[in-house]
N, C-alpha and C positions, 0 to 999 in steps of 0.2 A: 504494500500500500504506500509506504513512504517513498519507494522508488517511483511509483506512478505519479505521485504528487510532484516530485522534483522534475520528472520528465515533462509533465504538463507545464510547469513553471518555465522550464528551458524552452519549450515550444513557443510560449508567449513572448519570451524575451527575444528569441531568434526571429520570430515574425516581425516584431517591432523594429528590430535592427534592419531587416529587409526593407520595411516601409521607410525608415529614415534614410537608408542608402538610395532608395528610389527618389526621395525628395531631393537629395543632393544631386543625383543624375539630372533630374528635371531642371534644377537650378542652373547647373553648369551648361546643359545642352540648349535650353530654350529661355533661360532667365526667369523661370517660374520662382516666385518668392518662396523662401523656406517657411515652414510653419512657425508661427509666433507662439511658442510655448509659454512665454511670459504672460500673455493675455489669457491663456487657458489657466495658468496658475492664479491669476487675479480672479477669474471666474470661480475657480475651486475655493479660493479663500473667502469669497462672498456668498457661497452656497448656503451657509446657515441662515443668512438674512434674506437672500433673494436668489431665485433660480433664473428668471428671465429678465435680462437687461435690455434697454433700448440701445445702449452702446457701452460695451464693457470697458472701452478706453476711457470713458468718463467716470468710471467707478474709482473709488479711492485706491491708490497704488499700495502694493504690499512689498516690503523690502526683499523678500525671497520668492517673488512670484515666478521667476524663471525656473528656479530649482523645483518649486512646487509643481509647475506645469510639466516639466520633464518627468518628475517622479510619477505624476498622475498618468501621463502618457504610457509609461512602462507598466504601471500597476494595472491599467486597463488592458494592455496587451497580455499581461500575465493572466488576468481574469478570463480573457477570451481563450487562452491556451488551456486553462483548467476546464472551462465550459466545453471546449471541443473534446477533450478526453472523457469528460463525464458523459456527454451525449453520444460520442462514437464508441465508447467503451474501451476498457484497458486493452482488449484484443487488437484494437486499431493501432496501438503503439507497436505491436509486433509486426504488423503488415499494413503500414499506412497507405491510404489511397487519397487522391486529391479531392474527390467530390465532397466529402464531409467538411473539409477545410474550406473549400470554395463556397459552399452553401453558408457556412457560418460567417465567412469573410464578407459576403454580400449582405447578409442579415445585419451585421454590425454597422453597416452604413447608416442604418436607421437611427442609431444612437447619436451619430453626428448630425444627421438631418433634422431630427425631431427633439433633441435635447441640447446638444452643444451649440449648434448654429443659432437657434432662437435664444438660447441662454446668453449668448454673447452679443446678441443684437443683430445677427445676420438674417433673421427670419427663418421660417420653416424651409428646410432644404435649401438654404442660402438665397431665398427669394428676394431679399432686400439688397443683395449685392449687385454690382453693375452687370455681371455676366453669370447668372445662376446656372445656366446650362453647362458652361465650361466648368464651373466649380463642381457640379454634380458628376460630370463625366470624369473629372480628375479624382473625385472621391471614390467612384466605382473602380477605377483603375488602381488607385492606391490600396483599396481593400482587397482587390484581386492579388496584388503584390503581397499584401499581408497574408492572404491565404496560401500563396506559393511559399512564403516564409514559414508558415506553420507546417506545411507538408514537407518542405526541404529539411527543416530542423528535425522533424519526426523521423525522416529517413536517416539523417545523420546520427541520431542517438539511439536508434532501435537496437 
């Protein structure tokens, strides 16, 4: 059981690293801005008082918001790795397949579209941003990369 938990945690971390590398590739290749984990940290810091903001940039800053944002990013990735192993079963760890990781990766886009984006003031599924269709497409691709990271990490540690 302990081994299964640690492997699930490793899958979440590996997948999150994949997603971060993808963000760097997009930044270098096409100038796509890197995620602002500081603003995510600010949002997390204000969660006890308020979930949905008109503009998280106008909320009171927090001295360690960037560190909190990065920690939250990786904790969510770990949570998704654990969820994958729970849903797919421990047997999946011995013979990983892509489909369960892909399904979970796409489902997790919903957390960004219906909690994080409106929470930070970007609207449902980034509807208040200048180019919501582009943002949504990039979200779907990033979460597919996350799914590839879960699958690849599972293969690596099986």
